[in-house]
N, C-alpha and C positions, 0 to 999 in steps of 0.2 A: 254769483257764476256758478255755475256746474261742479264743482271740483270734486265730486266721483268721478263722474266723464270724464275731466281733463284728465288727473292723475292714471285713473286705468287706460286710458287712449295713447295717452305719453309714453307708460310703461311699456305698453303694447308696441308703441312705433319703437322704441330704443333696443327691444328684444328683435324684432325682425331686423333692424337696422345692423344688430351687432354679427345675426344668423347671415344676412348677407356678405356682411367683411369676411367674415372668416369663411365662406361657401369660395370667395375668392381665395382664401390664401389655401384652401386645397385644391383647389381646382388649379393651381399654380403648382403645386406641390402636391402629388397626388398619397405622396406618403403620411402628408398631415391630416390621417384619421381622424384623429382627435379633436382636430377645427370642425371637420363634417357631422360628427357625432354632436357636437356643442351645437352646431350651429340647428341641427334637429329639436335640443332641448331647448334652444333659443325660442323657435318656433312655436313649439308646443306650452311654454310658458304663456307665451303672447296668447297662444290660442285658451289657455286657460283663464285668464285677464278676460278675455271679451266673454268668456260665460259663465264667467262671476257678474259680471255688469249686465249679464243678462236675467242673473237669478236675482238681482237687486230693482232689476226693471220688470220683474214678471206682476202680472196684474191678476193670474190665478192660479189654484195649487196643481194644475194639470199643467202649465208652464213652467211653473217652478220645478215640478218631477222629471221632464221634460230635460232643461237645464242640466237638474242634478246628475242626471244618466248620460250626458253627453261629455260633463265635465271628466269623466272617468278615461275616456279615451287618450285626453293630452296627458292626463296623471301617469297612462299606460306609458307614453312616451316617454314623459321626463324621467320615470325612475328608471326602465330601458335605459336611456341615452346615460344618466348617470353611472349604472351597472358598467357599461360599456366602457364610457369615461374614463373610469378609474381602472380598468384593465389596463387600457390603452395608453393612457397619460401619468401614471402614476405606475405602471407596471407591477402591479400587488392585487392583493387580492385572490379569497379563495374560490377556486372555478365552482366548484358543487355547491359552493354558496350563492356565489352569483346565478348559478343555473335555476336552484329554488326561489330566489327572489323574484327571477322574471317569472318562474313558472307560476309562483302561488299568483303573481300581479295578474297574471294572464286568466288563471283562473277566477276571481274576481270578477275581472270585465266579462267574463263568458256569465258568470252570474247574475251579473249588473244587467243586462240586458234579457234575462232569464226572466228574472223577479220583476214584477210590477207594483209600484212605479218605479224601483230603483234595489241596487243595493243597501242604500243610506236608509231608506223609510217603508215602512209596510203598508203606513197610509200617512200622506199629509191632509190633513184633517182642516188646515185654515191658512192665511195667510196674515201677516200682521205687520202695519207701517209703521216702524222707527224710524228716529232722526239720526243721520248719522253722514256727517262732514257739512252741518248746514241743509242738508238738503233728505226726503223721506225715501225711504229703501226700504224694500220688502224682505219678509223674516217670515220663515216656516215655522207651522207649527203640525207636529204629529207624531208615529209612533214610530219607532227606532227600530231598524231591522238586525237580528243578530247576527246574520250572515255579513254584514259589517266587519266582522271581527275578520272574516277571510285578510281583506283590504288592509285591516290595521296589522294586522300578522305580519303581512309582504312588508310594510314600512320601518315595524321592527329589524324585522330580519334586514331589510336595507341598512337600518343603522349599525347592526351589529358586523354587516360585511364591507362597511367602509371604515368602523371601527378599527377592524383587523387588518385592513391597506394603509389605514393612516399608522399605525403603530410599525408595519413594517417597513414606512418606507423613512418614520423617524430613527429605526433602530439602524436603516441603511447608512443615515448621514446626511442625506437630504431634505432636515428640518425646514427651511421654507416652506419645501412644498409640500412637505406634510401638514405643516400650519395653514397656507393659504388656500389648497384646494382640499384634503382631505376636512380639516377643521370648518372651512366654509359650507362643505355639504351636511356635517353633521348640524352645523348650528340651524341651519336656515330650516333642513326635512324637520328636524326638531322640531322648531317652532311652530312652521306650517304643519306638522300634523298633529300638533296637540291643539291646536287653535281647532283643525276639521274635527278631532275626535270631540273636544268637550262643546263646538256648538250643533252638530247630531246626534249627541245625546241628550241634548235639553239642558246642559248646567246651564250655559248663558245664553242671550237671545242676542244675537248680533250678526251682522251680515257676513258671509264668508269673506275673507280676505287671503288668503294663503298664496293666491297667486302673488301679493307683495313679496314673500319671503323669499317665493323662486326666483321675483325678480333682481334681488339683491344676492343670490346663488348665482346668477347669472352674470350678473356686476362683476363679484369676485372670481370667476372662472376664466372671462374676458378679461381681465385685469392682469388674470398669472398667464394665459395665450397671448396676450399683446406682450407683456413682460419677456416672453419667451423667443417672439418677433421680434423685438428691437435688440434684444441681446444678439440673437441671430444674426442680425442686420451689422449690430457693431463688429459681432465676429470676422464677417465678409469684407468690412471696412478693412479691419484690422490686418487681415490676410492679403488684400489687393494692397494695402501699405507695402504689410510684409517682402510680398514678391516684386514690388515696384523695386524697392528696396535692393532686394538678392538679385533682382536685373541689372539694376546698376555697380552695387558692389560685383557681379562677375564680369560688367563691362570695363569697372575700372580694372579688374585682375588682370580679364583680355589683353588690357592698353599693355602694363606695366609688364608682362610675359613676352608680349610679343618685342617689346623694345630690349629683353635683357637679352645678354652676352650668351646664353647659356640654351640647351634645347630644355624644353620643360614638359610633363607630360603627367598627367592626373588619371585616378586608376577608382571606382568605387566600389562599393561594400561586396561586389560578385568578382572582384578581380579582375575585372572586365576596362582596359583604359577606358576615357571619356572627355579626354582631352588632350590635345599637343599643342605649341605654340607656333609661331610664324618660323623660327630657325630651324626649329625639326623641321617643319614642312618642305623648308629651301635645302636644309641637309640630305634629307631622302630622296626628295621630289617627287612625293608621293601625293595624292591627296587626301584629305580628310577621313574620308570613308573608306582609304586604304586602307590605313592608319588603324581606324576604333576597332575597341574591341581586344582581340589577338593579333590584328591584320599589322602590327608592326613589326611581332616578331617574324614576318617573311623576310625583313633586311639584316637579321641580323644571323652571322658567318654560324652553318650550320655545325660547326664542329665547338660554338658555344652555346647550340642554344639552349639544351637540355638543362646544361650548368646552371646559365640565367637564369632560366625558371625556376629550379630549384632554388638559388638563393632568394629568389622573388617570394614563391612559396611558403619557405620555412620562414622569411621575416613577416610575411602577411599573417599566418596563422598563430603568429606571437605577438603580434600589432609591435613587432621590434624598426627599429632603422637599420638601414642597409647600405652596405656598399661594394658593389661589383664592376666588372672589368670584363668588357665584350667587343667581336668586334662587329661593328652595324657598316653596312655598304651605303656609300655615299652615290649621289643621282649620277655621277661620271664612272658606277660601278666599283670606282676605289673601297676595298674594306676599310675604315679608320678605328682605332682604339677606343672604346668609349667609358669613360670614367661615372657610372651611374650610380649616384648617391637617392636614395628614397625614404620619405620620414612619413610615419601615419598621421591620417587628418582626422580632431575630431570637431563637430560644430560646436554651439554657446551653450548645450546640456550636455555637455562629455558623452555623445554618443560616437562613438567610430563609426567615419562616413567613408574611409579609404585610403589611399596615398596619394604623396603629391612627389613627385623626384625631378632631379635634374640633372645635366650630363654633358662632360666637356671633351672633347677631342683633346687626347692625352697623345696620340700618336706620335709627336715630335719630340716631346718629353722622355718618351721609353725608348727612341731611339738616341739620344742625346746620351741617356743610362746607361745603355748599351754600346755605346760607342765608349763613354769614360768607363765602363766596367773591362774591355777589351784591353784600353789603354794602360789601365794600370794592371793588367793580365799580362800583358807585354813585357811591361816594367819591371813586375814581382821576378817574369822568368829569366829575364837580362840578369841581373841584379844577381840573381841565386847563382846562373852560369859564372859572371865575374867573381860572385864570391861577397859579393859588395853589401851594403847596407843602402839603400832606396827609396825614398821618401818624397813628397809632396807637402805644400803646404799652401793652400788658402788663404793669402792672408785679408782679402775682405771679410769672408767669415770665420776666419780663424782656425779651420780646419787642419789638420794633420794626416796624411794619409800615409800607412805603413802597409808593408805585405805582413800574409798572417805569420812568415815565417820569423820574419824582425818583431813582432807585436811580441810573439811568442819568447825573444831574446831577450828582450828589455823587460818583458814583466806583465808588459799590457795583456789586459782582454781580449777576445777578439769582439767582444759588442760592445766595447768601451771608446767612447768617443774622445778624440787629442785634439790638444790644442799647443800652442806653442810653451805655456807653461807648465804643461802639463808631461811636456816632452823635456825640456830644459830639468823638470824634478829630477830625474833618472842621471842629470849627469852630477861629475861629485861637484860638491859646493863651493872648493876654490879655485874651479872653471867655469860657474855658472856666469858673473860677471863676463866674462869676456866671451862666451857665447853669446850671451845678451847684445853686446858690447858689436859684436861682429855684425849677426841680423839686423842691427840698428843700421851701420854702416853700411850695410848693402840696400837696406831700403832708401838711405841718402842719397848712395850713388844712382840707383834706378832708376831716382826720382828729378 
């Protein structure tokens, strides 16, 4: 079996296949410029391998010299692609050094086509046939061209450029990428360059196989790029799952909020409201579009609006809970007193995401409190006019009411909560049991 043809053909085919795959990646995502640059390099390596095969199949020194001359074209693309790839993918490498590498390699390519037969040889005197992988291949004998040092200097500067970029990426903390990309480029470039130098200078007599090293580099770079594609796909899948879970969570929240017996609202980090539950919409008789943002403020009583907004803004700026009361217009046009309690919201990463609030209609409660206050006020005035001590006892709650004047008379403070035991404590010790018995008999007779 012709192993040379098989190995070099398979290597070229693999490079072209990888190039096509990453051209497709770039075509679908034009921001993936590193994939496009990799495709150019992979095609150049495939061409390099084909020209190496032509070198091994050359029948005359002239054929060999022409093949060597044209080898420098794909090599130029390989080196330029590596420089650009490092700049795009690793986001490292000194720009001036990158220009020097490409510029020097361009100069060597120009000299290659000016000099005869090429930049590697002044003269190819003969071809020898040696056994390689079980078959006979051609190897040149000739006089080395000193201008070849220009091409070799460009390769040396490439190694320096990539080394500097790799160190930068390593220090940045992305050590995996530094090893996989920077390390692979250095390893295979140095190995391929070393082989080319010792063959051209006649140190060893063997066919040029540098394309195999660059095929290894293509494989390593393709693996790293494919790893990024797979990682992006996994992240996209997780994002989709997260978004689906979020939508499901939001739907559950909406169902619970709509079933709640209170008015619920929600705002974002811009202080604008983003959600109102069904009871809120039924209370105000407005659409969700009308309420969103600051639209809800249109239903607040004009006399309460500025105070309401100040309480909300002060709490928002301090990330503090708040409770405020204001009048909100019901769908029938009546203003109802609302008690609004708001608390800050945070996500799983403890980032502030806005506020959520619940509101209750307290109009009836305020009316009862006002009526009770009026009743107590009238009782206090009547008792004072008659010169009597007036009191009430809420038996269920065990709460005793006394006017401010009578509290002062018995030595109770204005803020002190009174119950039956506290009131009996001011009765003379010899009379307390009698007073207790009177209260118990009264309760029994009432029952």
